[in-house]
C-alpha positions as CSV (number, residue, x, y, z in Angstrom):
1,K,37.0,-6.4,-17.4
2,D,38.9,-9.6,-16.5
3,I,36.3,-8.7,-12.9
4,Q,33.3,-8.5,-15.1
5,Q,32.6,-11.5,-16.7
6,Q,33.7,-14.2,-13.6
7,M,30.9,-16.1,-13.4
8,T,30.9,-16.5,-9.7
9,I,27.5,-17.9,-7.1
10,P,26.6,-16.1,-4.3
11,Q,27.6,-16.5,-0.4
12,W,24.1,-15.2,0.5
13,P,23.6,-15.4,4.8
14,T,21.2,-18.0,5.9
15,L,19.1,-15.8,7.9
16,P,20.2,-11.3,6.9
17,S,20.9,-8.9,9.8
18,L,19.8,-5.5,8.4
19,E,19.8,-2.5,11.3
20,G,17.6,-1.1,12.6
21,Y,14.4,-3.1,11.0
22,T,11.9,-5.8,13.2
23,V,8.9,-7.5,11.7
24,P,6.1,-5.6,13.3
25,P,3.9,-8.6,15.5
26,S,0.8,-9.2,13.3
27,A,-2.3,-7.0,14.0
28,T,-4.8,-8.5,17.1
29,R,-7.9,-8.5,17.2
30,A,-8.6,-5.0,19.3
31,D,-6.2,-3.7,16.6
32,M,-8.5,-4.7,14.1
33,E,-12.0,-3.3,15.7
34,E,-9.9,0.5,16.6
35,V,-9.6,0.5,13.0
36,A,-13.1,-0.6,12.0
37,L,-14.2,1.6,14.6
38,A,-12.0,4.7,12.3
39,I,-13.5,3.7,9.4
40,R,-16.6,4.3,10.7
41,Q,-16.1,8.1,11.9
42,S,-14.1,9.0,9.4
43,K,-16.1,11.7,7.1
44,K,-13.4,11.7,3.7
45,P,-11.5,8.5,4.3
46,I,-8.9,7.2,1.7
47,L,-7.0,4.4,1.4
48,Y,-3.5,5.0,0.3
49,V,-1.3,1.7,-1.0
50,G,1.9,1.6,-1.8
51,G,3.6,-1.6,-3.5
52,G,4.0,-3.4,0.3
53,A,-0.3,-3.7,-0.8
54,L,0.5,-5.8,-4.0
55,H,0.1,-9.2,-2.3
56,A,-3.7,-7.6,-0.6
57,A,-4.8,-6.8,-3.7
58,D,-7.5,-9.5,-3.2
59,E,-8.4,-7.7,0.0
60,I,-8.1,-4.2,-0.8
61,R,-11.1,-5.2,-3.6
62,E,-13.4,-6.7,-0.8
63,L,-12.9,-3.5,1.8
64,V,-14.0,-1.3,-1.1
65,A,-16.2,-3.4,-2.3
66,R,-17.0,-3.6,0.9
67,T,-16.6,0.2,2.4
68,G,-17.0,2.3,-0.5
69,I,-13.3,4.2,0.5
70,P,-11.7,5.9,-2.6
71,V,-8.7,4.2,-3.7
72,A,-5.4,6.5,-4.3
73,Q,-2.0,4.1,-4.7
74,T,1.8,5.5,-5.0
75,L,4.3,4.4,-8.5
76,M,5.0,1.5,-6.7
77,G,1.5,-0.2,-5.8
78,L,0.4,0.8,-9.8
79,G,-1.5,-2.7,-9.8
80,T,-3.2,-3.5,-6.8
81,F,-6.6,-2.3,-7.6
82,P,-8.1,-2.1,-11.0
83,M,-7.8,1.9,-12.9
84,T,-10.3,1.0,-14.3
85,D,-13.1,1.0,-11.3
86,P,-15.0,3.6,-9.7
87,K,-13.4,3.4,-7.0
88,S,-10.0,4.7,-8.3
89,L,-7.7,8.2,-8.3
90,H,-5.2,7.1,-10.0
91,M,-1.9,7.4,-8.8
92,L,-0.9,10.4,-6.5
93,G,2.8,12.5,-5.9
94,M,3.6,15.0,-9.0
95,H,3.0,12.7,-12.3
96,G,-0.5,11.3,-9.9
97,S,-3.7,13.0,-11.0
98,V,-4.6,15.7,-9.3
99,Y,-7.9,14.8,-7.4
100,A,-6.2,12.0,-6.4
101,N,-3.5,14.4,-4.8
102,Y,-6.3,16.3,-3.4
103,A,-8.3,13.2,-2.1
104,V,-5.5,12.6,-0.2
105,H,-5.3,16.3,0.8
106,H,-8.4,17.4,2.6
107,A,-9.1,12.7,3.8
108,D,-9.4,12.5,7.6
109,L,-8.1,9.4,7.7
110,L,-5.2,7.0,5.3
């Protein structure tokens, strides 16, 4: 009980080291052109949006507005794209919508 009630200030390392994790490099113009080509060639693309995309909500809305690609969100990705938008398939997974799960299953590009 004494330890649980003690006040302390944690001493964090200046640069945390996570074994096996390296920050991926930024996409190049060639990478983006490859993605654009894949989108143009696909017949049933779906944006599979998770929690890592929360900081890119504006960019995702713009991409959907330009391409018309439907959006399925994970539990952690909810809020990235408006659920009221006609292109929203809502959440997928065990507690998600059936149509989101079917759309992801039948997509030719995620």
